[in-house]
C-alpha positions as CSV (number, residue, x, y, z in Angstrom):
1,M,53.0,-19.3,-12.3
2,G,53.1,-17.6,-8.9
3,P,54.3,-14.1,-8.2
4,A,57.7,-15.1,-7.1
5,E,58.4,-17.3,-10.2
6,W,56.9,-14.6,-12.4
7,A,59.2,-12.0,-10.9
8,A,62.2,-14.2,-11.4
9,T,61.3,-14.7,-15.0
10,I,61.1,-10.9,-15.5
11,F,64.4,-10.3,-13.8
12,S,66.1,-12.8,-16.2
13,L,65.2,-10.7,-19.2
14,G,67.6,-8.2,-20.6
15,S,67.2,-4.5,-20.0
16,S,65.8,-3.8,-23.4
17,E,63.3,-6.7,-23.1
18,K,62.2,-5.4,-19.7
19,A,61.6,-2.0,-21.0
20,G,59.7,-3.3,-24.0
21,Y,57.5,-5.5,-21.8
22,A,56.7,-2.5,-19.5
23,S,56.0,-0.4,-22.6
24,R,53.4,-2.9,-23.9
25,L,51.7,-3.2,-20.5
26,S,51.5,0.5,-20.2
27,Q,48.9,0.4,-23.0
28,C,46.5,-1.6,-20.8
29,P,44.6,-0.2,-17.8
30,I,44.9,-1.9,-14.4
31,Y,42.6,-2.0,-11.5
32,T,43.0,-0.7,-8.0
33,N,41.0,-1.2,-4.8
34,G,40.1,1.1,-2.0
35,L,42.5,-0.4,0.5
36,L,45.5,0.1,-1.7
37,D,44.4,3.7,-2.5
38,Q,44.4,4.4,1.3
39,D,47.9,3.1,1.7
40,I,49.1,5.1,-1.3
41,A,47.6,8.2,0.2
42,K,49.4,7.5,3.5
43,A,52.6,7.1,1.7
44,G,52.2,10.2,-0.4
45,G,54.5,12.3,1.7
46,V,57.4,9.9,1.5
47,Q,60.1,10.8,-1.0
48,Q,62.4,8.1,-2.2
49,S,64.5,7.7,-5.4
50,F,64.9,4.9,-7.9
51,P,66.1,2.2,-8.0
52,V,63.8,0.8,-5.3
53,R,65.9,-1.8,-3.4
54,G,68.0,-2.3,-6.5
55,R,65.1,-2.8,-8.9
56,S,64.8,-0.8,-12.1
57,P,61.5,1.0,-12.7
58,P,60.2,-1.6,-15.2
59,E,60.9,-4.4,-12.7
60,F,59.1,-2.6,-9.9
61,L,56.1,-1.8,-12.1
62,L,55.8,-5.3,-13.4
63,I,55.8,-6.8,-9.9
64,V,53.1,-4.3,-8.9
65,I,51.0,-5.2,-11.9
66,Q,51.3,-8.9,-11.3
67,W,50.3,-8.5,-7.7
68,F,47.1,-6.7,-8.8
69,L,46.2,-9.3,-11.4
70,S,46.8,-12.3,-9.1
71,E,45.6,-11.0,-5.7
72,T,42.9,-8.4,-6.1
73,R,39.4,-10.0,-5.6
74,T,37.0,-7.1,-5.4
75,V,37.7,-4.4,-7.9
76,R,35.9,-1.2,-8.8
77,A,35.7,0.9,-11.9
78,Q,38.7,3.0,-11.4
79,Y,41.5,2.5,-13.9
80,V,45.0,3.8,-13.5
81,S,47.7,3.9,-16.2
82,L,51.3,2.9,-15.7
83,A,52.2,6.5,-16.0
84,R,50.5,7.1,-12.7
85,W,52.5,4.3,-11.1
86,V,55.7,5.8,-12.3
87,A,54.7,9.0,-10.5
88,I,53.7,7.4,-7.2
89,A,56.2,4.5,-7.1
90,P,58.9,6.4,-5.1
91,A,56.4,7.4,-2.5
92,A,54.8,4.0,-2.2
93,S,57.7,1.6,-2.4
94,R,57.6,0.6,1.3
95,V,53.9,-0.1,1.1
96,F,54.4,-2.4,-2.0
97,D,57.3,-4.2,-0.4
98,R,55.1,-5.1,2.6
99,R,52.3,-6.2,0.3
100,L,54.6,-8.3,-1.9
101,A,56.0,-10.0,1.2
102,S,52.5,-11.0,2.3
103,V,51.7,-12.3,-1.2
104,A,54.7,-14.5,-1.1
105,T,53.4,-16.2,2.0
106,A,49.8,-16.5,0.9
107,R,48.4,-20.0,0.2
108,L,45.2,-21.4,-1.2
109,C,44.1,-24.5,0.7
110,R,41.6,-26.9,-1.0
111,G,39.6,-29.7,0.5
112,S,37.1,-30.5,3.2
113,F,38.4,-29.8,6.7
114,K,37.2,-31.4,10.0
115,V,38.4,-29.7,13.2
116,T,38.2,-32.1,16.1
117,R,40.4,-30.2,18.6
118,S,42.3,-26.9,18.9
119,E,45.5,-28.4,17.7
120,D,43.9,-29.1,14.3
121,V,43.6,-25.4,13.5
122,K,47.4,-25.0,13.2
123,S,48.0,-28.2,11.3
124,L,45.1,-27.8,8.9
125,F,45.4,-24.0,8.1
126,Q,49.0,-23.2,8.6
127,G,49.8,-20.4,6.1
128,C,46.4,-20.5,4.6
129,T,44.7,-17.2,3.7
130,H,42.1,-18.7,1.3
131,V,40.2,-21.9,1.9
132,R,38.2,-23.5,-0.9
133,G,36.0,-26.1,0.7
134,D,33.9,-26.7,3.8
135,I,35.1,-26.4,7.4
136,T,33.2,-28.6,9.9
137,I,33.7,-28.4,13.7
138,T,33.0,-31.8,15.1
139,D,31.3,-32.7,18.3
140,T,34.6,-33.5,20.0
141,Y,35.8,-29.9,19.9
142,S,35.9,-28.0,23.2
143,G,36.9,-24.5,24.1
144,A,37.5,-21.3,22.1
145,L,37.7,-21.7,18.3
146,I,40.0,-19.1,16.6
147,L,40.7,-19.3,12.9
148,P,43.3,-16.5,12.3
149,S,44.7,-15.4,8.9
150,L,41.8,-16.8,6.9
151,K,40.6,-14.0,4.6
152,T,38.3,-16.0,2.3
153,I,36.3,-19.1,2.8
154,D,34.8,-20.4,-0.4
155,G,32.6,-23.0,1.4
156,K,30.6,-23.6,4.5
157,L,31.7,-23.0,8.1
158,D,29.6,-25.6,9.9
159,V,29.3,-25.4,13.7
160,Q,26.1,-27.3,14.5
161,Y,24.6,-29.8,16.8
162,I,22.2,-32.0,14.8
163,T,20.9,-35.0,16.7
164,S,21.0,-37.2,13.6
165,R,23.4,-36.3,10.9
166,P,23.0,-38.3,7.7
167,G,25.2,-41.4,7.8
168,T,26.5,-40.7,11.3
169,G,23.6,-41.4,13.6
170,N,23.1,-39.5,16.8
171,S,25.7,-37.1,17.9
172,T,26.6,-35.0,20.9
173,A,26.8,-31.2,21.0
174,T,30.2,-29.5,20.4
175,Q,31.5,-27.6,23.4
176,V,32.7,-24.5,21.5
177,T,32.6,-21.5,23.9
178,S,33.6,-18.8,21.4
179,L,33.9,-18.6,17.6
180,E,36.4,-16.0,16.3
181,L,37.5,-15.2,12.8
182,P,39.5,-12.0,13.2
183,D,40.7,-11.7,9.6
184,T,38.0,-13.2,7.5
185,Q,36.5,-10.8,5.0
186,S,34.3,-13.2,2.9
187,I,32.5,-16.4,3.6
188,K,30.1,-18.4,1.3
189,N,28.1,-20.0,4.0
190,V,27.9,-19.9,7.8
191,A,25.7,-22.3,9.8
192,I,25.7,-22.2,13.6
193,A,23.0,-24.2,15.5
194,N,22.1,-25.4,19.0
195,I,25.5,-24.8,20.7
196,T,24.6,-24.3,24.4
197,T,28.1,-23.3,25.4
198,L,28.6,-20.7,22.7
199,K,28.8,-17.2,24.2
200,T,30.8,-15.2,21.6
201,I,30.6,-15.0,17.8
202,S,33.1,-12.5,16.5
203,M,33.8,-11.8,12.8
204,P,34.8,-8.1,12.9
205,R,36.2,-7.9,9.4
206,L,33.6,-10.0,7.6
207,E,32.1,-7.9,4.7
208,S,30.1,-10.3,2.6
209,V,28.4,-13.6,3.0
210,S,26.0,-15.6,0.9
211,H,24.1,-17.6,3.6
212,F,24.4,-16.6,7.2
213,A,22.3,-18.6,9.7
214,I,22.5,-18.8,13.5
215,Y,19.9,-21.0,15.1
216,Q,20.2,-20.7,18.9
217,H,16.6,-21.1,20.1
218,G,16.3,-21.3,23.8
219,F,19.9,-20.1,24.4
220,T,21.4,-16.7,25.0
221,T,24.6,-15.8,23.2
222,D,26.4,-12.8,24.8
223,T,28.0,-11.2,21.7
224,L,27.4,-11.3,18.0
225,D,30.0,-9.0,16.3
226,L,29.5,-8.5,12.6
227,R,30.4,-4.8,12.6
228,S,31.8,-4.7,9.0
229,L,29.2,-6.9,7.3
230,R,27.8,-5.0,4.3
231,E,25.9,-7.6,2.2
232,A,24.3,-11.0,2.4
233,S,22.0,-13.0,0.3
234,Y,20.2,-14.7,3.2
235,F,20.5,-13.6,6.8
236,Y,18.9,-15.7,9.4
237,L,19.2,-15.0,13.2
238,A,17.3,-17.0,15.9
239,G,17.7,-16.9,19.6
240,G,18.6,-14.6,22.4
241,F,21.6,-12.2,22.1
242,S,22.8,-9.7,24.7
243,S,24.7,-7.6,22.1
244,V,24.3,-7.6,18.3
245,N,26.4,-5.4,16.0
246,V,25.3,-5.4,12.3
247,D,25.7,-1.6,12.0
248,S,27.2,-1.8,8.5
249,L,24.7,-4.1,6.9
250,R,23.2,-2.4,3.8
251,N,21.9,-5.0,1.4
252,V,20.1,-8.4,1.9
253,S,19.3,-9.5,-1.6
254,Q,16.9,-12.3,-0.5
255,F,15.5,-13.0,3.0
256,L,16.2,-11.1,6.3
257,D,14.6,-13.3,9.0
258,I,15.0,-12.5,12.7
259,Y,13.5,-14.7,15.4
260,G,13.8,-13.6,19.0
261,P,13.3,-15.8,22.0
262,G,10.0,-17.5,22.3
263,V,9.6,-18.7,18.8
264,G,9.7,-22.4,17.9
265,A,11.7,-23.3,20.9
266,E,11.6,-27.0,21.7
267,R,13.0,-26.4,25.2
268,E,12.2,-23.9,27.9
269,D,12.9,-20.4,26.6
270,T,15.2,-18.5,28.8
271,G,16.5,-16.0,26.2
272,K,16.4,-12.3,26.8
273,P,14.3,-10.0,24.5
274,L,16.3,-9.3,21.4
275,Q,17.3,-5.7,20.7
276,L,18.1,-5.0,17.1
277,T,19.2,-1.9,15.1
278,F,20.1,-1.8,11.5
279,P,21.3,1.8,11.0
280,S,22.7,1.2,7.4
281,L,20.1,-1.1,5.9
282,V,18.7,0.2,2.6
283,Y,17.4,-2.9,0.9
284,A,15.8,-6.2,1.8
285,Y,13.9,-8.5,-0.5
286,R,11.8,-9.9,2.5
287,L,11.9,-8.8,6.1
288,L,10.5,-11.1,8.8
289,V,10.8,-10.4,12.6
290,E,9.1,-12.7,15.1
291,G,9.4,-13.4,18.9
292,R,10.3,-11.3,21.9
293,I,11.8,-8.1,20.4
294,S,12.2,-5.1,22.5
295,K,13.4,-2.7,19.8
296,Y,13.7,-2.9,16.0
297,A,14.9,0.0,14.1
298,H,15.8,0.8,10.5
299,P,16.9,4.5,10.7
300,S,18.1,4.5,7.1
301,I,15.8,2.1,5.3
302,R,14.8,4.0,2.1
303,N,12.6,3.5,-0.9
304,E,15.0,0.8,-2.0
305,L,13.0,-1.6,0.2
306,T,11.1,-2.9,-2.9
307,C,9.8,-6.4,-2.1
308,H,8.6,-8.5,-5.1
309,L,8.4,-11.9,-3.5
310,E,6.4,-14.4,-5.7
311,F,4.8,-17.2,-3.7
312,L,5.2,-20.0,-6.1
313,G,7.4,-22.2,-4.0
314,R,7.3,-24.2,-0.8
315,D,6.5,-21.3,1.5
316,H,3.2,-20.5,-0.3
317,R,2.0,-24.1,-0.8
318,D,2.6,-25.1,2.8
319,G,0.9,-22.1,4.3
320,G,4.2,-20.3,5.1
321,Y,4.9,-16.7,5.3
322,S,3.1,-14.6,2.7
323,D,4.2,-11.1,3.7
324,D,7.2,-9.3,2.3
325,V,7.5,-7.4,5.6
326,M,6.2,-9.3,8.6
327,I,6.8,-8.6,12.2
328,R,5.4,-10.7,15.0
329,T,6.3,-9.9,18.6
330,K,5.1,-11.3,22.0
331,E,5.1,-10.4,25.7
332,N,7.1,-7.1,25.7
333,P,5.8,-4.0,23.9
334,G,8.0,-3.3,21.0
335,S,9.0,-0.1,19.2
336,F,9.4,-0.4,15.4
337,S,11.0,2.4,13.5
338,F,11.2,2.8,9.7
339,P,11.6,6.6,9.6
340,S,13.0,6.8,6.0
341,L,10.7,4.4,4.3
342,K,9.0,6.4,1.6
343,N,7.4,3.8,-0.7
344,L,6.0,0.3,0.1
345,T,5.6,-2.1,-2.8
346,G,5.4,-5.3,-0.8
347,S,2.8,-6.5,1.7
348,F,3.3,-5.2,5.3
349,S,2.2,-7.0,8.4
350,V,2.8,-6.2,12.1
351,Y,1.3,-7.9,15.1
352,G,1.9,-8.1,18.8
353,P,2.3,-5.7,21.8
354,I,3.2,-2.6,19.8
355,K,4.4,0.3,21.8
356,S,5.1,2.6,18.8
357,L,5.4,2.4,15.0
358,D,7.3,5.0,13.1
359,V,6.8,5.2,9.4
360,S,7.0,9.0,9.3
361,S,8.2,9.2,5.7
362,L,5.8,6.7,4.2
363,Q,3.5,8.5,1.7
364,S,2.2,5.8,-0.5
365,S,1.3,2.1,-0.3
366,T,-0.1,0.2,-3.3
367,V,-0.3,-3.1,-1.4
368,Y,-2.1,-4.6,1.5
369,M,-1.1,-3.4,5.0
370,K,-2.2,-5.1,8.2
371,L,-1.5,-4.1,11.8
372,G,-2.7,-5.7,15.0
373,T,-1.8,-4.6,18.5
374,T,-2.3,-6.2,21.9
375,S,-1.2,-3.2,23.9
376,P,-2.8,0.3,23.8
377,L,-1.6,2.2,20.7
378,N,-2.2,5.7,19.4
379,L,-1.5,5.3,15.7
380,T,-0.7,8.1,13.2
381,L,0.0,7.2,9.6
382,P,1.3,9.9,7.3
383,L,0.0,8.1,4.1
384,R,-1.3,10.3,1.3
385,K,-2.4,7.3,-0.7
386,L,-3.2,3.7,0.2
387,T,-4.8,0.7,-1.4
388,S,-6.0,-1.4,1.5
389,I,-5.3,-1.4,5.2
390,T,-6.7,-3.4,8.2
391,L,-6.1,-2.2,11.7
392,Y,-7.3,-4.2,14.7
393,G,-6.7,-4.7,18.5
394,T,-6.3,-2.3,21.4
395,L,-6.3,0.9,19.3
396,E,-6.9,4.1,21.3
397,S,-6.8,6.4,18.2
398,V,-6.2,6.2,14.5
399,K,-5.3,9.2,12.4
400,F,-4.6,9.8,8.7
401,P,-3.8,13.5,8.7
402,F,-2.6,13.7,5.1
403,L,-4.7,11.0,3.4
404,K,-6.1,12.0,0.0
405,D,-6.8,8.7,-1.7
406,F,-7.8,5.2,-0.5
407,E,-9.7,2.2,-1.6
408,S,-10.4,0.2,1.6
409,I,-9.9,0.9,5.3
410,D,-11.0,-1.6,8.0
411,I,-10.6,-0.7,11.7
412,H,-11.7,-3.1,14.4
413,S,-10.8,-1.8,17.9
414,T,-11.5,-3.3,21.3
415,L,-11.3,0.2,22.8
416,P,-13.3,3.3,21.9
417,V,-11.6,4.8,18.9
418,G,-14.1,7.4,17.6
419,C,-15.5,5.5,14.7
420,K,-18.3,7.9,14.0
421,S,-16.1,10.9,13.5
422,F,-13.5,8.8,11.6
423,T,-16.0,7.5,9.0
424,T,-17.3,11.0,8.6
425,Q,-13.8,12.2,7.8
426,M,-13.2,9.4,5.3
427,E,-16.6,10.1,3.6
428,E,-15.5,13.7,3.0
429,I,-12.2,12.5,1.5
430,S,-14.0,10.0,-0.7
431,Q,-16.2,12.7,-2.3
432,S,-13.4,13.7,-4.6
433,L,-12.7,10.1,-5.7
434,E,-13.8,8.7,-9.1
435,Y,-14.3,5.2,-7.8
436,K,-16.0,3.5,-4.9
437,A,-14.1,3.5,-1.6
438,R,-15.0,1.6,1.5
439,C,-14.4,2.6,5.1
440,R,-15.5,0.3,8.0
441,C,-14.9,1.0,11.6
442,S,-16.1,-1.0,14.7
443,E,-15.6,-0.3,18.4
444,P,-17.3,-1.5,21.7
445,R,-20.9,-0.2,22.2
446,S,-21.4,2.3,25.0
447,T,-22.3,0.4,28.2
448,P,-25.7,1.5,29.7
449,S,-25.5,3.7,32.7
450,L,-25.6,1.8,36.0
451,L,-28.0,4.4,37.6
452,G,-30.3,4.1,34.6
453,L,-30.3,0.4,34.8
454,I,-31.3,0.5,38.5
455,A,-34.1,3.0,37.9
456,L,-35.4,0.9,35.0
457,C,-35.6,-2.2,37.2
458,V,-36.7,-0.7,40.6
459,I,-39.6,1.6,39.5
460,P,-41.7,-1.2,38.0
461,V,-41.1,-3.3,41.1
462,I,-42.5,-0.6,43.4
463,A,-45.5,-0.1,41.1
464,I,-46.2,-3.8,41.1
465,A,-46.0,-4.1,44.9
466,A,-48.4,-1.2,45.4
467,A,-50.9,-2.7,43.0
468,G,-50.7,-6.1,44.6
469,Y,-53.2,-5.2,47.3
470,Y,-55.9,-4.5,44.8
471,C,-55.2,-7.0,42.0
472,T,-55.9,-10.6,41.6
473,K,-53.3,-13.3,41.6
474,R,-53.6,-13.5,37.8
475,K,-53.0,-9.8,37.4
476,H,-50.1,-10.0,39.7
477,E,-48.5,-12.7,37.6
478,D,-49.1,-10.7,34.5
479,M,-47.4,-7.7,36.0
480,K,-44.5,-9.8,37.1
481,Y,-44.1,-11.2,33.6
482,E,-44.0,-7.6,32.2
483,E,-41.4,-6.7,34.9
484,E,-39.1,-9.5,33.8
485,K,-39.3,-8.4,30.2
486,V,-38.4,-4.8,31.1
487,A,-35.5,-6.0,33.2
488,E,-34.1,-8.2,30.4
489,Q,-33.9,-5.5,27.8
490,P,-30.8,-3.7,29.1
491,L,-29.0,-7.0,29.6
492,L,-28.8,-7.9,25.9
493,S,-25.3,-9.1,24.7
494,I,-23.1,-6.1,24.2
495,E,-21.9,-6.0,20.6
496,A,-19.8,-3.6,18.7
497,D,-21.1,-0.5,17.1
498,E,-20.1,-0.6,13.4
499,Y,-20.0,2.2,11.0
500,E,-19.6,1.5,7.3
501,K,-19.5,3.8,4.4
502,V,-19.4,2.9,0.7
503,V,-19.2,6.0,-1.3
504,G,-18.0,7.4,-4.6
505,Q,-18.9,6.5,-8.2
506,R,-16.9,4.7,-10.9
């Protein structure tokens, strides 16, 4: 029974029956949501008197209750008795009249929908606010794709170019230029892939999605607007984007994978470096970033970033990603910011041209950390306790100003990094430990002085020449042999100086 039929049934009751029905319902709590609360607050200053448009108070209350029970999808633990509704009904009647009018026109549409041209949008989704089924955009579609009024899609929104779809053979790419869902708040699955003409993706009211995947390797999409998105199970973004707005994203319960230009592209990569900021993110089960990334920031990522990925599935067996936090960049030096990250319980790996790394609140790590840089980097880590860390690449300096406890530190730098003083400092720290700790640091050996090398080679030559007048040919050859031995000594292969300390007792 829909709201209209239900209301008609209530109106057909006698006055005493209506009052009794309302009295029984008043014993049960009902839910409210934040949106309605806001409207009630706005209407709070309006004074009206019963009856509301000819309805008695019980009639009005029953319609309101039915609207809540049939339409509210997301509820929170706030209960309101009917007594409250009696108090606020005069002030909120206009709001409810507008809401009830929208309920009367709402429609649930079921089935699988194929959109082949723009005219299909109106014929397929006229009056629909809730779609239960998949929406597929075929390769014959061209131009802007706008799906208005759809608030919920319980299914997959499929906008992909797949060269060989099962059962259909080869296909051509759809010519969608923009994808706009201005009213959609919830989608089960979004799949967008290989659309060369696509320049704008706009879902400004989308709040939750289970699987969200955009695969645009080798292309640049101008705008990705997900400004209201708060939660996702899987969030996969690949390709070049001039503007990305995911400022409200707080929770990714499974994988958050970001691939900038230059990763896995089968065609020439023309994408711009990807700039990303997640100012509201507080939890991600796994974080992976790879490609040309110019900026990656998590200003609010907190100790809720607890990654417990178990590698028992396909990724592990096939040699896939084995890090809960993994960042791989290329070409452009990147700045990576995790200023509120306090505890790390999953493996952490960063590699590429790193301009800066901010983990200024990170105090403890009980897992393996690995960082490799291909651009000069001065690294300061505020850790007080760590289990194991490996640092390598073009490191100019490494500092642990607050470190009190560690098990293993490995540093391999292609630049002078001050290994001798560093290992001495770590040895002092380890004196207070009750177990063995290991610190190993390697850097390039000091190159022999050029003047010293010349002097070492020239002086024996002069001596040999002066003695040549008085020595036999045999002696001259012996002296020449000795000269060559001396000259070869400074030209031994230059290897790294390595300092290793294993200290402490169990």
